[in-house]
Backbone as ProteinMPNN parsed JSONL, in Angstrom:
{"seq_chain_A": "XXXXXXXXXXXXXXXXXXXXXXXXXXXXXXXXXXXXXXXXXXXXXXXXXXXXXXXXXXXXXXXXXXXXXXXXXXXXXXXXXXXXXXXXXXXXXXXXXXXXXXXXXXXXXXXXXXXXXXXXXXXXXXXXXXXXXXXXXXXXXXX", "coords_chain_A": {"N_chain_A": [[-116.422, -201.974, -31.334], [-115.066, -199.745, -29.303], [-112.78, -199.204, -26.648], [-111.511, -197.267, -23.931], [-109.328, -196.57, -21.409], [-107.505, -195.135, -18.502], [-104.865, -196.596, -16.296], [-103.538, -196.353, -13.457], [-101.006, -197.58, -13.175], [-97.451, -199.196, -14.152], [-96.736, -200.079, -17.631], [-96.182, -202.775, -17.879], [-97.091, -204.136, -15.793], [-99.885, -203.99, -16.401], [-99.857, -205.406, -18.746], [-98.947, -207.697, -17.925], [-100.828, -208.684, -16.336], [-103.189, -208.697, -18.21], [-102.48, -211.122, -19.685], [-102.244, -213.085, -18.149], [-103.744, -215.537, -18.184], [-104.427, -217.843, -16.684], [-104.979, -216.839, -14.26], [-107.285, -214.937, -13.954], [-109.702, -214.967, -12.422], [-108.769, -214.174, -10.029], [-109.335, -211.4, -10.324], [-111.421, -210.871, -11.826], [-114.65, -211.337, -11.474], [-117.366, -213.43, -11.823], [-119.679, -213.287, -14.287], [-122.925, -212.185, -16.014], [-121.79, -213.328, -18.816], [-119.545, -214.176, -18.267], [-117.476, -216.537, -16.861], [-115.294, -218.104, -16.133], [-111.764, -218.735, -17.159], [-110.374, -221.372, -18.579], [-108.356, -224.441, -19.295], [-105.882, -223.457, -20.476], [-103.429, -223.451, -22.779], [-100.481, -222.869, -22.99], [-98.422, -221.611, -20.469], [-96.237, -219.006, -19.462], [-98.237, -217.362, -21.683], [-98.296, -217.595, -25.222], [-97.816, -216.424, -28.643], [-100.546, -218.399, -30.859], [-101.165, -219.801, -28.221], [-103.685, -221.582, -26.949], [-107.093, -221.481, -25.526], [-110.234, -221.452, -23.085], [-112.959, -219.558, -22.694], [-115.626, -219.616, -20.427], [-119.193, -219.402, -20.029], [-122.02, -219.055, -18.464], [-123.762, -220.403, -20.314], [-122.284, -221.173, -22.392], [-119.055, -222.04, -24.187], [-116.433, -220.38, -25.358], [-114.026, -221.044, -27.314], [-110.626, -220.24, -27.423], [-107.849, -218.183, -28.522], [-104.476, -216.86, -28.916], [-103.803, -214.653, -31.006], [-102.132, -212.333, -31.727], [-98.961, -211.479, -29.984], [-97.157, -209.097, -28.64], [-95.167, -208.185, -26.338], [-94.583, -205.241, -24.07], [-96.595, -204.197, -25.414], [-99.048, -205.148, -26.907], [-101.405, -207.338, -27.31], [-103.934, -209.765, -28.612], [-106.779, -211.581, -29.017], [-108.399, -214.577, -30.489], [-111.79, -215.581, -30.456], [-114.205, -218.323, -30.652], [-117.563, -219.645, -30.664], [-119.284, -222.322, -31.648], [-122.459, -223.473, -32.764], [-125.35, -225.587, -33.489], [-127.266, -223.666, -34.553], [-125.894, -221.643, -35.588], [-123.193, -219.146, -35.114], [-120.974, -217.622, -33.221], [-118.185, -215.535, -33.229], [-115.681, -213.624, -31.801], [-113.402, -211.097, -31.739], [-110.683, -209.806, -30.069], [-108.607, -207.029, -29.217], [-106.054, -205.693, -27.515], [-104.432, -202.68, -26.994], [-101.542, -201.269, -25.616], [-100.147, -198.248, -24.031], [-97.572, -196.566, -22.667], [-98.075, -193.983, -20.192], [-96.916, -191.407, -18.683], [-96.545, -192.239, -15.244], [-98.552, -194.325, -15.507], [-100.409, -196.346, -17.529], [-102.141, -196.164, -20.686], [-104.938, -198.013, -21.674], [-106.187, -199.518, -24.756], [-109.032, -201.0, -26.061], [-110.342, -203.007, -28.439], [-113.078, -204.517, -29.361], [-114.62, -207.225, -31.511], [-117.514, -208.409, -32.442], [-119.091, -211.004, -34.481], [-121.745, -212.575, -35.839], [-123.659, -215.507, -36.981], [-125.914, -217.216, -38.695], [-129.021, -218.389, -36.841], [-128.347, -217.242, -34.646], [-127.519, -214.825, -35.33], [-130.126, -213.208, -35.312], [-130.236, -212.613, -32.334], [-128.4, -210.829, -32.421], [-128.26, -207.671, -31.88], [-128.976, -207.496, -29.174], [-127.294, -209.426, -27.827], [-124.722, -208.042, -28.538], [-125.113, -205.564, -26.822], [-124.981, -206.546, -24.54], [-122.324, -207.638, -24.763], [-120.761, -205.225, -25.11], [-121.352, -204.196, -22.63], [-120.046, -205.768, -21.113], [-117.525, -205.603, -21.627], [-116.975, -203.169, -20.754], [-117.065, -203.597, -17.882], [-115.082, -205.383, -17.329], [-112.956, -203.844, -18.071], [-112.953, -201.892, -16.118], [-112.891, -203.413, -13.771], [-110.125, -204.596, -13.953], [-108.905, -202.253, -13.548], [-109.735, -201.274, -11.156], [-108.506, -203.667, -9.728], [-105.698, -203.308, -10.01], [-105.07, -201.083, -9.004], [-105.516, -200.821, -6.378]], "CA_chain_A": [[-116.488, -201.431, -30.363], [-113.472, -199.215, -28.941], [-112.895, -198.855, -25.276], [-110.069, -196.725, -23.511], [-109.293, -196.494, -19.929], [-106.438, -195.156, -17.808], [-104.805, -197.302, -15.214], [-102.08, -195.846, -12.609], [-99.701, -198.618, -12.971], [-96.894, -199.365, -14.938], [-97.429, -200.987, -18.922], [-95.567, -204.187, -17.875], [-97.921, -204.648, -14.99], [-101.069, -204.285, -16.791], [-99.665, -206.406, -19.764], [-98.974, -209.14, -17.176], [-102.362, -208.998, -15.68], [-104.109, -209.135, -18.945], [-101.861, -212.208, -20.143], [-102.249, -214.167, -17.015], [-105.163, -216.115, -18.355], [-105.146, -218.531, -15.506], [-105.388, -216.096, -13.15], [-108.422, -214.258, -14.414], [-110.651, -215.214, -11.56], [-108.115, -213.409, -8.819], [-109.599, -210.005, -10.384], [-112.374, -210.596, -12.747], [-115.614, -211.867, -10.654], [-118.313, -213.904, -12.505], [-121.076, -212.212, -14.632], [-123.576, -213.329, -16.916], [-121.295, -213.384, -19.929], [-117.926, -214.799, -18.274], [-117.49, -217.608, -15.358], [-114.116, -218.466, -15.792], [-111.186, -219.106, -18.09], [-109.497, -222.481, -18.204], [-107.961, -225.411, -20.779], [-104.706, -222.634, -20.932], [-102.378, -224.492, -23.246], [-99.092, -222.39, -22.119], [-98.046, -220.754, -19.379], [-96.957, -218.108, -19.823], [-99.015, -217.345, -22.94], [-97.194, -216.981, -26.188], [-98.415, -216.613, -29.9], [-100.801, -219.509, -30.728], [-101.881, -220.278, -27.022], [-105.369, -221.924, -26.662], [-107.962, -221.405, -23.9], [-111.462, -221.579, -23.028], [-113.837, -218.692, -21.639], [-117.001, -220.385, -20.101], [-120.275, -218.671, -19.384], [-123.391, -220.198, -17.683], [-124.688, -220.664, -21.398], [-121.766, -221.395, -23.322], [-117.791, -221.875, -24.206], [-115.835, -220.031, -26.4], [-112.762, -221.573, -27.358], [-110.044, -219.196, -27.92], [-106.475, -218.718, -29.31], [-103.613, -215.886, -29.047], [-103.462, -214.138, -32.52], [-101.092, -211.46, -31.404], [-98.393, -211.104, -28.806], [-96.145, -208.267, -28.704], [-95.02, -207.487, -25.215], [-95.941, -204.981, -23.366], [-97.644, -202.98, -25.994], [-100.038, -205.398, -27.831], [-102.145, -208.765, -27.247], [-105.002, -209.953, -29.33], [-107.48, -213.064, -28.606], [-109.606, -214.86, -31.057], [-112.714, -216.593, -29.632], [-115.362, -218.747, -31.597], [-118.487, -220.731, -30.485], [-120.438, -222.854, -33.085], [-123.816, -223.985, -32.537], [-125.931, -226.013, -35.056], [-128.032, -222.91, -35.131], [-124.96, -220.536, -35.694], [-122.016, -219.034, -34.446], [-120.479, -216.216, -32.507], [-116.807, -215.226, -33.472], [-115.084, -212.576, -31.051], [-112.022, -210.7, -31.756], [-110.21, -208.661, -28.831], [-107.465, -206.675, -29.426], [-105.356, -204.565, -26.551], [-103.03, -202.07, -27.166], [-101.083, -200.39, -24.296], [-99.561, -197.084, -24.267], [-97.181, -195.957, -21.31], [-98.527, -192.51, -20.076], [-95.985, -191.261, -17.539], [-96.074, -193.635, -14.541], [-99.433, -195.107, -15.773], [-101.078, -197.309, -18.749], [-103.477, -195.93, -21.163], [-105.349, -199.302, -22.184], [-107.383, -199.393, -25.702], [-109.52, -202.404, -26.03], [-111.298, -203.109, -29.421], [-113.878, -205.857, -29.586], [-115.213, -207.398, -32.845], [-118.295, -209.554, -32.817], [-119.554, -211.387, -35.469], [-122.675, -213.601, -35.524], [-124.151, -216.093, -38.02], [-127.258, -218.238, -38.675], [-130.139, -217.848, -36.208], [-127.566, -216.594, -33.295], [-127.492, -213.223, -35.714], [-131.175, -212.959, -34.959], [-130.19, -212.183, -31.096], [-127.22, -209.777, -32.413], [-128.313, -206.451, -31.009], [-129.06, -208.178, -27.782], [-125.913, -209.778, -27.358], [-124.279, -206.811, -28.847], [-125.09, -204.853, -25.918], [-124.137, -207.4, -23.312], [-120.772, -207.814, -25.214], [-120.422, -203.929, -24.478], [-121.496, -203.718, -21.109], [-119.183, -206.829, -20.384], [-116.081, -205.028, -22.069], [-116.814, -202.036, -19.545], [-116.967, -204.249, -16.859], [-113.677, -206.058, -17.554], [-111.751, -202.944, -17.763], [-113.569, -201.43, -14.581], [-112.321, -204.436, -12.813], [-108.862, -204.46, -14.068], [-108.408, -200.799, -13.158], [-110.104, -201.421, -9.458], [-107.614, -204.566, -8.983], [-104.533, -203.106, -10.39], [-104.961, -199.766, -8.562], [-105.923, -201.175, -5.072]], "C_chain_A": [[-115.315, -201.134, -29.613], [-113.592, -198.759, -27.198], [-111.236, -198.376, -24.884], [-110.259, -196.571, -22.009], [-107.741, -196.173, -19.326], [-106.166, -195.863, -16.761], [-103.47, -196.751, -14.609], [-101.303, -196.992, -12.343], [-98.957, -198.738, -14.418], [-97.551, -199.998, -16.216], [-96.909, -202.333, -18.31], [-96.612, -204.909, -16.655], [-99.358, -204.847, -15.62], [-100.924, -205.131, -17.971], [-99.738, -207.664, -19.028], [-100.4, -209.584, -16.687], [-103.313, -209.412, -16.893], [-103.62, -210.526, -19.692], [-101.747, -213.169, -19.441], [-103.566, -214.699, -17.274], [-105.604, -216.901, -17.245], [-105.309, -218.066, -14.481], [-106.73, -215.029, -12.756], [-109.309, -213.872, -13.203], [-110.015, -214.731, -10.316], [-108.651, -211.862, -9.133], [-110.637, -209.871, -11.128], [-113.683, -211.542, -12.382], [-116.532, -212.361, -11.737], [-119.235, -213.015, -13.016], [-121.797, -213.182, -15.322], [-123.074, -213.94, -18.181], [-119.938, -214.271, -19.605], [-118.313, -215.493, -16.544], [-115.907, -217.721, -15.252], [-112.987, -218.636, -17.176], [-110.281, -220.267, -17.732], [-108.867, -223.122, -19.559], [-106.616, -224.452, -21.251], [-103.596, -223.523, -21.512], [-100.908, -224.167, -22.863], [-99.174, -221.528, -21.143], [-96.611, -220.497, -19.029], [-97.504, -218.252, -21.292], [-97.914, -217.053, -23.7], [-98.286, -216.903, -27.343], [-98.887, -218.12, -30.127], [-101.366, -220.255, -29.361], [-103.509, -220.312, -27.206], [-105.903, -222.049, -25.243], [-109.425, -221.712, -24.278], [-111.956, -220.603, -22.102], [-114.828, -219.426, -21.776], [-117.89, -219.389, -19.501], [-121.26, -219.699, -18.854], [-123.826, -220.743, -18.986], [-123.668, -221.39, -22.402], [-120.138, -221.707, -23.177], [-117.497, -221.461, -25.196], [-114.482, -220.547, -26.34], [-111.715, -220.567, -28.304], [-108.428, -219.23, -28.406], [-105.623, -217.17, -29.476], [-103.434, -215.623, -30.503], [-102.274, -213.029, -32.675], [-100.249, -211.462, -30.253], [-97.255, -210.397, -28.819], [-95.982, -207.343, -27.273], [-94.28, -206.167, -25.202], [-96.831, -204.041, -23.917], [-98.587, -203.609, -26.686], [-100.431, -206.985, -27.527], [-103.464, -208.906, -27.827], [-105.395, -211.475, -29.271], [-108.435, -213.237, -29.979], [-110.516, -215.768, -30.578], [-113.888, -217.116, -30.732], [-116.309, -219.548, -30.56], [-119.402, -220.901, -31.689], [-121.421, -223.536, -32.552], [-124.484, -224.664, -33.758], [-126.674, -225.083, -35.599], [-127.158, -221.759, -35.6], [-123.682, -220.267, -35.149], [-121.912, -217.785, -33.864], [-118.785, -216.296, -32.702], [-116.476, -213.585, -32.671], [-113.659, -212.029, -31.215], [-111.593, -209.51, -30.948], [-109.074, -208.249, -29.197], [-107.144, -205.662, -28.285], [-104.054, -204.064, -27.007], [-102.635, -201.211, -26.171], [-100.394, -199.17, -24.812], [-98.923, -196.711, -22.934], [-97.715, -194.414, -21.029], [-98.01, -192.085, -18.516], [-95.923, -192.487, -16.317], [-97.391, -194.633, -14.7], [-99.538, -195.785, -17.397], [-102.256, -196.61, -19.337], [-104.013, -197.456, -22.041], [-106.229, -198.937, -23.245], [-107.558, -200.717, -25.911], [-110.573, -202.178, -27.413], [-111.632, -204.593, -29.415], [-114.692, -205.676, -30.635], [-116.142, -208.434, -32.805], [-118.871, -209.8, -33.984], [-120.72, -212.286, -35.198], [-122.867, -214.306, -36.99], [-125.293, -216.672, -37.728], [-128.119, -217.368, -37.97], [-129.238, -216.718, -35.049], [-127.545, -214.877, -33.758], [-129.038, -212.618, -35.28], [-131.213, -212.23, -33.558], [-129.011, -210.921, -31.448], [-127.307, -208.668, -31.708], [-128.282, -206.668, -29.528], [-127.82, -208.426, -27.179], [-124.745, -208.76, -27.656], [-123.77, -205.936, -27.549], [-124.552, -205.383, -24.541], [-122.731, -207.547, -23.564], [-120.293, -206.254, -24.861], [-120.283, -203.632, -22.998], [-120.383, -204.945, -20.347], [-117.757, -206.358, -20.303], [-115.814, -203.816, -20.97], [-116.631, -202.469, -18.15], [-115.352, -204.634, -16.502], [-112.786, -205.082, -17.287], [-111.838, -202.018, -16.518], [-112.854, -202.093, -13.551], [-110.798, -204.407, -12.808], [-108.288, -203.227, -13.243], [-108.321, -200.929, -11.529], [-108.633, -202.355, -9.289], [-106.349, -203.95, -8.92], [-104.2, -201.709, -9.441], [-105.216, -199.802, -6.892], [-104.814, -201.664, -4.25]], "O_chain_A": [[-114.561, -202.04, -29.255], [-114.478, -198.043, -26.732], [-110.173, -198.842, -25.295], [-111.382, -196.456, -21.519], [-106.825, -196.922, -19.665], [-107.131, -195.962, -16.002], [-102.433, -196.732, -15.272], [-100.995, -197.277, -11.186], [-99.484, -198.51, -15.507], [-98.699, -200.433, -16.125], [-97.84, -203.124, -18.46], [-96.845, -206.118, -16.669], [-99.968, -205.876, -15.329], [-101.978, -205.678, -18.294], [-100.458, -208.594, -19.393], [-100.883, -210.716, -16.715], [-104.135, -210.314, -16.726], [-104.51, -211.057, -20.355], [-101.202, -214.185, -19.874], [-104.504, -214.307, -16.58], [-106.748, -216.847, -16.793], [-105.805, -218.76, -13.594], [-107.042, -214.527, -11.676], [-109.626, -212.706, -12.971], [-110.763, -214.857, -9.346], [-108.431, -211.043, -8.24], [-111.002, -208.702, -11.252], [-113.756, -212.572, -13.051], [-116.504, -211.636, -12.732], [-119.619, -212.049, -12.357], [-121.63, -214.4, -15.384], [-123.67, -214.892, -18.685], [-119.357, -214.934, -20.463], [-119.005, -215.147, -15.586], [-115.363, -217.385, -14.2], [-113.538, -218.652, -18.277], [-109.527, -220.216, -16.76], [-108.844, -222.542, -20.645], [-106.24, -224.651, -22.406], [-102.922, -224.251, -20.783], [-100.169, -225.064, -22.459], [-100.085, -220.703, -21.071], [-95.863, -221.317, -18.496], [-97.194, -219.22, -21.986], [-96.879, -216.508, -23.316], [-99.453, -217.231, -27.129], [-98.143, -219.049, -29.812], [-102.005, -221.297, -29.507], [-104.297, -219.412, -27.496], [-105.406, -222.51, -24.215], [-109.814, -222.102, -25.379], [-111.599, -220.608, -20.924], [-115.135, -219.937, -22.853], [-117.508, -218.621, -18.617], [-121.183, -220.927, -18.878], [-124.41, -221.81, -18.797], [-124.154, -222.176, -23.216], [-119.763, -221.65, -22.006], [-118.07, -221.912, -26.188], [-113.843, -220.459, -25.291], [-111.887, -220.221, -29.473], [-107.881, -220.309, -28.63], [-106.177, -216.329, -30.185], [-102.868, -216.488, -31.172], [-101.599, -212.942, -33.701], [-100.949, -211.441, -29.241], [-96.226, -211.044, -29.019], [-96.447, -206.221, -27.075], [-93.475, -205.893, -26.092], [-97.602, -203.291, -23.318], [-99.268, -202.794, -27.308], [-99.5, -207.79, -27.562], [-104.239, -208.017, -27.473], [-104.604, -212.406, -29.425], [-109.079, -212.31, -30.469], [-110.05, -216.856, -30.239], [-114.384, -216.34, -31.549], [-115.743, -220.092, -29.611], [-120.003, -220.103, -32.409], [-121.068, -224.349, -31.698], [-124.193, -224.327, -34.906], [-126.964, -225.169, -36.793], [-127.796, -220.81, -36.056], [-123.054, -221.223, -34.694], [-122.775, -216.924, -34.038], [-118.221, -217.275, -32.213], [-117.049, -212.559, -33.036], [-112.756, -212.703, -30.717], [-112.067, -208.386, -31.117], [-108.321, -209.142, -29.585], [-107.977, -204.774, -28.101], [-103.01, -204.649, -27.296], [-103.44, -200.343, -25.836], [-100.088, -199.11, -26.003], [-99.716, -196.523, -22.011], [-97.652, -193.694, -22.026], [-98.573, -192.371, -17.46], [-95.302, -193.533, -16.506], [-97.352, -195.697, -14.082], [-98.674, -195.605, -18.255], [-103.274, -196.438, -18.665], [-103.363, -197.85, -23.01], [-107.088, -198.103, -22.961], [-106.645, -201.541, -25.966], [-111.451, -201.316, -27.417], [-110.875, -205.563, -29.448], [-115.333, -204.661, -30.91], [-115.678, -209.524, -33.138], [-119.219, -208.815, -34.635], [-120.616, -212.844, -34.105], [-122.363, -213.826, -38.005], [-125.717, -216.674, -36.572], [-128.206, -216.15, -38.127], [-129.593, -215.569, -34.785], [-127.55, -213.925, -32.976], [-129.038, -211.45, -34.891], [-132.04, -211.329, -33.42], [-128.844, -210.08, -30.564], [-126.459, -208.527, -30.827], [-127.564, -206.0, -28.785], [-127.344, -207.807, -26.228], [-123.803, -208.762, -26.863], [-122.611, -205.653, -27.242], [-123.882, -204.783, -23.701], [-121.951, -207.581, -22.613], [-119.246, -206.22, -24.215], [-119.405, -203.032, -22.377], [-120.039, -204.895, -19.166], [-116.969, -206.547, -19.376], [-114.725, -203.568, -20.452], [-116.08, -201.74, -17.324], [-114.661, -204.203, -15.579], [-111.902, -205.237, -16.444], [-110.848, -201.485, -16.018], [-112.296, -201.524, -12.613], [-110.21, -204.208, -11.745], [-107.363, -203.292, -12.433], [-107.333, -200.778, -10.811], [-107.677, -201.798, -8.749], [-105.784, -203.984, -7.827], [-103.027, -201.397, -9.24], [-105.085, -198.764, -6.242], [-105.014, -202.011, -3.086]]}, "name": "protein", "num_of_chains": 1, "seq": "XXXXXXXXXXXXXXXXXXXXXXXXXXXXXXXXXXXXXXXXXXXXXXXXXXXXXXXXXXXXXXXXXXXXXXXXXXXXXXXXXXXXXXXXXXXXXXXXXXXXXXXXXXXXXXXXXXXXXXXXXXXXXXXXXXXXXXXXXXXXXXX"}
């Protein structure tokens, strides 16, 4: 899943927002798939930082797998259940575009076990959550 959005803010501001995990609640309201980010091991984050993303139904344990300020950051998240697992890799690539920033977000979900049976439904929810996240990011930074 690939997404792109233009944000009328400098690349450093956009990167700072994406990598400020403890303060996601300031700009990203809860949804069906996301409630909060917690247990962040390092502030500011760096390569290898761990954290948890919580929803109403599950907790995804995550880590920073790429950290190249202000152009790229990647996240790896996993949830393992007895019936299967969900693994999600999220990569941001930022490009300065005049006074603004072009944000590219790639999300790769993978399912195993019984969880894979719900893959198409979960994939649609993840697609919508990606669009919502980028829209909220844009709204917050441009207001």
